[in-house]
MIVEXBA-58093 format. One record per residue (C-alpha): residue number from 1; residue in one letter; chain; x, y, z. Coordinates in steps of 0.1 Angstrom, whole numbers, plus 5000, padded with zeros to 4 digits. Example, Ala and Ser with C-alpha at 12.3 -4.5 7.8 and 13.67 -1.06 7.14 Angstrom:
2
k;r;c;X;Y;Z
1;A;A;5123;4955;5078
2;S;A;5137;4989;5071
***
This chain:
392
k;r;c;X;Y;Z
1;M;A;6268;7148;1314
2;D;A;6258;7111;1305
3;A;A;6240;7102;1272
4;L;A;6205;7094;1287
5;A;A;6205;7128;1305
6;R;A;6218;7147;1273
7;A;A;6186;7126;1254
8;R;A;6163;7138;1281
9;Q;A;6176;7174;1276
10;L;A;6172;7171;1238
11;L;A;6136;7158;1241
12;A;A;6125;7186;1267
13;A;A;6137;7214;1242
14;Y;A;6121;7195;1210
15;A;A;6087;7183;1226
16;G;A;6087;7193;1265
17;L;A;6087;7155;1272
18;D;A;6102;7145;1307
19;P;A;6098;7107;1304
20;P;A;6105;7084;1333
21;A;A;6139;7068;1335
22;W;A;6129;7033;1327
23;A;A;6109;7045;1296
24;L;A;6136;7065;1284
25;R;A;6164;7037;1287
26;A;A;6142;7012;1270
27;R;A;6131;7034;1241
28;V;A;6166;7047;1235
29;E;A;6180;7011;1234
30;L;A;6152;7002;1210
31;R;A;6160;7032;1187
32;M;A;6198;7024;1190
33;L;A;6192;6989;1176
34;E;A;6170;7002;1150
35;A;A;6193;7033;1140
36;G;A;6224;7010;1139
37;A;A;6240;7031;1166
38;K;A;6269;7014;1183
39;S;A;6268;7031;1216
40;P;A;6245;7056;1236
41;E;A;6270;7082;1230
42;A;A;6268;7078;1193
43;Y;A;6230;7076;1194
44;V;A;6225;7108;1212
45;E;A;6251;7126;1188
46;R;A;6227;7115;1161
47;L;A;6199;7130;1180
48;A;A;6214;7162;1185
49;N;A;6218;7164;1146
50;D;A;6191;7145;1130
51;P;A;6155;7159;1139
52;R;A;6138;7129;1121
53;E;A;6154;7106;1147
54;L;A;6146;7129;1175
55;G;A;6109;7128;1162
56;L;A;6110;7089;1160
57;L;A;6123;7089;1197
58;C;A;6094;7110;1208
59;E;A;6070;7087;1188
60;A;A;6083;7057;1205
61;L;A;6079;7073;1240
62;R;A;6044;7086;1234
63;V;A;6027;7055;1220
64;G;A;6009;7038;1247
65;E;A;5983;7011;1255
66;T;A;5947;7022;1252
67;R;A;5914;7010;1247
68;F;A;5878;7020;1240
69;F;A;5856;7033;1270
70;R;A;5887;7038;1290
71;H;A;5884;7054;1323
72;R;A;5849;7042;1333
73;A;A;5843;7072;1358
74;H;A;5850;7097;1329
75;V;A;5826;7077;1304
76;A;A;5799;7082;1333
77;A;A;5807;7118;1339
78;L;A;5804;7126;1301
79;T;A;5769;7106;1297
80;G;A;5755;7118;1331
81;L;A;5768;7154;1332
82;V;A;5789;7169;1306
83;I;A;5771;7160;1275
84;P;A;5737;7169;1289
85;D;A;5750;7202;1300
86;L;A;5764;7209;1268
87;L;A;5735;7202;1248
88;A;A;5713;7226;1269
89;R;A;5743;7251;1264
90;R;A;5745;7246;1226
91;A;A;5709;7245;1220
92;Q;A;5710;7277;1198
93;T;A;5739;7269;1176
94;R;A;5731;7232;1175
95;R;A;5767;7224;1173
96;L;A;5792;7205;1193
97;R;A;5830;7205;1185
98;A;A;5852;7181;1207
99;W;A;5891;7175;1207
100;S;A;5908;7144;1219
101;A;A;5943;7157;1226
102;G;A;5970;7130;1228
103;C;A;5945;7105;1211
104;A;A;5972;7079;1204
105;T;A;5954;7049;1181
106;G;A;5923;7064;1183
107;E;A;5902;7046;1209
108;E;A;5895;7075;1229
109;A;A;5884;7098;1197
110;Y;A;5860;7069;1187
111;T;A;5846;7064;1220
112;L;A;5837;7101;1226
113;A;A;5824;7103;1190
114;M;A;5800;7072;1198
115;L;A;5788;7090;1231
116;L;A;5781;7120;1212
117;L;A;5762;7105;1185
118;E;A;5742;7085;1208
119;A;A;5734;7114;1230
120;L;A;5729;7144;1203
121;P;A;5691;7149;1192
122;R;A;5685;7150;1154
123;G;A;5696;7183;1139
124;F;A;5726;7186;1159
125;S;A;5760;7186;1142
126;V;A;5792;7169;1159
127;R;A;5829;7170;1151
128;V;A;5858;7153;1170
129;L;A;5891;7163;1164
130;A;A;5919;7137;1172
131;T;A;5954;7149;1176
132;D;A;5987;7132;1185
133;L;A;6024;7137;1179
134;S;A;6029;7099;1166
135;A;A;6023;7097;1130
136;A;A;6022;7059;1134
137;A;A;5997;7060;1159
138;L;A;5976;7084;1137
139;A;A;5980;7056;1109
140;H;A;5966;7030;1130
141;A;A;5937;7052;1143
142;R;A;5929;7062;1104
143;A;A;5929;7024;1093
144;G;A;5902;7021;1122
145;R;A;5908;6984;1130
146;Y;A;5909;6972;1165
147;S;A;5915;6940;1183
148;E;A;5890;6920;1204
149;A;A;5908;6931;1236
150;A;A;5908;6968;1224
151;V;A;5867;6968;1222
152;S;A;5862;6946;1250
153;G;A;5848;6974;1271
154;V;A;5822;6988;1245
155;P;A;5786;6981;1255
156;A;A;5773;6957;1232
157;Q;A;5745;6978;1217
158;L;A;5770;7002;1207
159;A;A;5795;6979;1196
160;E;A;5766;6965;1173
161;R;A;5756;6998;1159
162;W;A;5793;7015;1154
163;L;A;5818;6985;1147
164;A;A;5816;6958;1122
165;R;A;5834;6923;1123
166;A;A;5867;6927;1102
167;R;A;5877;6898;1083
168;G;A;5906;6881;1098
169;G;A;5896;6890;1132
170;G;A;5889;6920;1153
171;F;A;5866;6950;1145
172;Q;A;5864;6977;1119
173;V;A;5849;7013;1127
174;R;A;5820;7017;1106
175;P;A;5821;7047;1082
176;E;A;5792;7066;1099
177;L;A;5814;7069;1129
178;A;A;5846;7075;1111
179;R;A;5833;7104;1094
180;V;A;5829;7125;1125
181;V;A;5864;7122;1134
182;E;A;5892;7144;1121
183;L;A;5927;7129;1126
184;R;A;5957;7154;1128
185;E;A;5992;7153;1137
186;H;A;5998;7180;1164
187;S;A;6021;7189;1194
188;L;A;6007;7201;1225
189;T;A;6037;7223;1229
190;G;A;6035;7237;1194
191;A;A;6019;7271;1184
192;D;A;5989;7261;1162
193;F;A;5958;7252;1184
194;P;A;5921;7248;1174
195;R;A;5897;7272;1189
196;E;A;5861;7271;1202
197;R;A;5861;7235;1215
198;D;A;5830;7226;1235
199;L;A;5849;7196;1250
200;I;A;5885;7186;1253
201;L;A;5900;7154;1265
202;C;A;5935;7155;1274
203;R;A;5943;7126;1296
204;N;A;5974;7109;1308
205;V;A;5994;7131;1285
206;L;A;6004;7160;1305
207;I;A;6024;7136;1330
208;Y;A;6050;7131;1304
209;F;A;6059;7170;1301
210;D;A;6081;7187;1322
211;R;A;6066;7215;1343
212;A;A;6072;7244;1318
213;A;A;6057;7226;1288
214;R;A;6030;7212;1310
215;E;A;6019;7249;1321
216;R;A;6020;7262;1285
217;A;A;6000;7231;1272
218;L;A;5974;7239;1297
219;D;A;5973;7275;1290
220;R;A;5970;7266;1254
221;L;A;5941;7238;1259
222;L;A;5922;7267;1280
223;V;A;5924;7292;1253
224;S;A;5910;7263;1229
225;L;A;5881;7259;1250
226;A;A;5849;7278;1244
227;P;A;5833;7296;1275
228;G;A;5811;7270;1291
229;G;A;5830;7241;1276
230;Y;A;5845;7213;1297
231;L;A;5881;7199;1300
232;L;A;5887;7163;1313
233;L;A;5923;7155;1325
234;G;A;5937;7121;1336
235;Y;A;5933;7111;1372
236;A;A;5969;7120;1381
237;E;A;5967;7156;1365
238;F;A;5954;7188;1379
239;L;A;5945;7222;1373
240;R;A;5960;7245;1399
241;G;A;5958;7282;1405
242;R;A;5933;7287;1376
243;D;A;5901;7294;1394
244;G;A;5897;7327;1376
245;E;A;5893;7307;1342
246;V;A;5876;7274;1352
247;E;A;5854;7263;1377
248;T;A;5856;7227;1392
249;V;A;5827;7210;1389
250;R;A;5820;7177;1412
251;S;A;5799;7149;1399
252;P;A;5793;7116;1415
253;D;A;5819;7101;1392
254;G;A;5845;7126;1398
255;V;A;5856;7160;1389
256;V;A;5858;7177;1356
257;Y;A;5866;7216;1348
258;R;A;5841;7240;1330
259;K;A;5858;7271;1317
260;R;A;5839;7302;1329
261;E;A;5816;7323;1309
262;P;A;5827;7360;1303
263;G;A;5820;7382;1330
264;A;A;5815;7352;1354
265;R;A;5828;7359;1392
266;K;A;5850;7334;1409
267;G;A;5826;7316;1431
268;P;A;5826;7283;1452
269;R;A;5832;7251;1434
270;A;A;5801;7240;1411
271;A;A;5781;7210;1420
272;A;A;5766;7185;1395
273;P;A;5729;7189;1384
274;T;A;5708;7175;1413
275;A;A;5680;7164;1388
276;P;A;5684;7127;1376
277;V;A;5699;7129;1339
278;R;A;5686;7101;1316
279;T;A;5715;7085;1294
280;R;A;5712;7054;1271
281;I;A;5747;7042;1284
282;R;A;5750;7021;1312
283;T;A;5786;7013;1324
284;P;A;5793;6982;1346
285;T;A;5810;6986;1381
286;Q;A;5837;6962;1393
287;P;A;5820;6936;1417
288;V;A;5830;6939;1454
289;P;A;5847;6906;1467
290;R;A;5819;6887;1486
291;D;A;5839;6889;1519
292;L;A;5840;6924;1517
293;A;A;5805;6930;1505
294;G;A;5793;6936;1541
295;A;A;5819;6963;1552
296;T;A;5803;6991;1569
297;R;A;5811;7029;1560
298;S;A;5836;7044;1583
299;P;A;5853;7078;1587
300;P;A;5881;7083;1562
301;A;A;5916;7064;1573
302;T;A;5949;7075;1560
303;V;A;5977;7050;1552
304;A;A;6011;7057;1537
305;L;A;6031;7035;1514
306;D;A;6064;7049;1520
307;G;A;6098;7036;1517
308;V;A;6104;7004;1496
309;I;A;6075;6985;1484
310;G;A;6089;6959;1464
311;D;A;6060;6935;1458
312;A;A;6023;6932;1460
313;R;A;6026;6916;1492
314;A;A;6042;6943;1509
315;A;A;6017;6968;1496
316;T;A;5989;6943;1507
317;E;A;6002;6942;1543
318;R;A;6003;6981;1545
319;L;A;5967;6985;1531
320;R;A;5951;6955;1553
321;E;A;5940;6981;1582
322;V;A;5920;7000;1557
323;V;A;5906;6976;1532
324;G;A;5869;6980;1530
325;R;A;5869;7016;1546
326;P;A;5871;7049;1528
327;A;A;5908;7055;1529
328;A;A;5934;7080;1517
329;V;A;5967;7063;1504
330;L;A;5998;7083;1506
331;L;A;6023;7077;1479
332;D;A;6046;7105;1478
333;G;A;6067;7089;1506
334;A;A;6076;7059;1483
335;E;A;6113;7055;1476
336;F;A;6103;7026;1454
337;L;A;6072;7013;1441
338;A;A;6071;6980;1422
339;D;A;6045;6975;1393
340;E;A;6031;6945;1412
341;A;A;6021;6968;1440
342;A;A;5994;6984;1416
343;A;A;5976;6950;1419
344;A;A;5971;6952;1458
345;I;A;5959;6989;1453
346;R;A;5933;6979;1429
347;R;A;5920;6951;1453
348;A;A;5918;6976;1479
349;A;A;5900;7000;1456
350;A;A;5873;6975;1446
351;A;A;5867;6967;1483
352;G;A;5857;7001;1494
353;P;A;5862;7039;1483
354;L;A;5899;7048;1481
355;V;A;5919;7079;1469
356;L;A;5955;7079;1463
357;V;A;5972;7111;1474
358;A;A;6003;7119;1450
359;S;A;6019;7151;1436
360;R;A;6054;7141;1428
361;A;A;6063;7137;1393
362;G;A;6079;7103;1394
363;V;A;6048;7089;1416
364;L;A;6024;7103;1391
365;R;A;6041;7086;1361
366;W;A;6042;7052;1379
367;I;A;6004;7056;1383
368;G;A;6001;7064;1347
369;R;A;6024;7036;1337
370;T;A;6005;7010;1357
371;G;A;5972;7020;1348
372;L;A;5960;7026;1382
373;C;A;5947;7060;1368
374;D;A;5920;7040;1350
375;D;A;5905;7027;1382
376;V;A;5915;7048;1413
377;R;A;5910;7085;1420
378;I;A;5941;7107;1426
379;A;A;5943;7138;1448
380;P;A;5971;7163;1452
381;D;A;5970;7161;1491
382;V;A;5951;7147;1520
383;E;A;5926;7175;1524
384;S;A;5915;7169;1487
385;A;A;5915;7133;1493
386;H;A;5892;7134;1522
387;R;A;5867;7158;1502
388;E;A;5866;7131;1474
389;L;A;5861;7105;1498
390;A;A;5832;7125;1518
391;G;A;5814;7128;1483
392;A;A;5821;7090;1473
***
């Protein structure tokens, strides 16, 4: 067994992580330099005998780029469907408890706290638990200081209310926002899980787990979720075979999962409320390129990005026939997808409704790594993609 394969085995046993090869190699090389190891074999030997170093490698793998108001469709689903429904369901207790699982450096947790504080009427209490495996990321979150780029997506009125200009540049989370967020080190593969959470966000975390660890984490997330509570996963993550525990709620902005109430029968997929919901937050949509703004609505098309897609030009050529039309883009047949191909997919998605069809672990990781999961919907098969497109 080579050194990287052994490192992968140790990571899986320690935290259930199954990182993509590029990430594992890069982080092992980084940690080798910092640990002073002379060879991959020597470093992996240290990993096997030093739990602290194994933890540091996990931390290096798990810390990723994030920002406030990431996943605009999820923000719209939260403000337009999830939070109003929870307010009605929790009218008696007048309390909401949320959990940002895998919160990284805290942007998601503070975003969620903003949305809840903006929506809750007087007398409601709110608490956001924010957890991550990375102690360094949590330290950043506790400091509460963020760059201009990290907060660029925050609507102006919310930035003024909840963020303050920091000396030396950037922004500082105001104390009244920080007070509702509890930051805690936690592993999704561990045994200790919070209970009775009304809302859980666990986005683009499970794609780094192997299958067994992913299923265990989902089991525990659903145990943590209160009846009638909501779970939001990343666009490249799915709940399958759990219809007895959750119902899939479709909104104009995507799909969320709601835990069934005790005694509720399994039924058809729930729909979003038909009555308009008033919210105080407006999220901008990406402008459609001028030359495609007049494209007419067409039946869903299907195009496969298979084989080697080595650059943006190759992806653009494949997508040309469906640009401006509702389309399912098949990715599981790709032997190699260059990062530049993600830009071509984004351009096509800006021109017309697009759903990526992906279920292979490697492809899902590529989607997560390139950030496509922020901008484009994901479905596990063509039939699901066409359902998504029909509701787009």
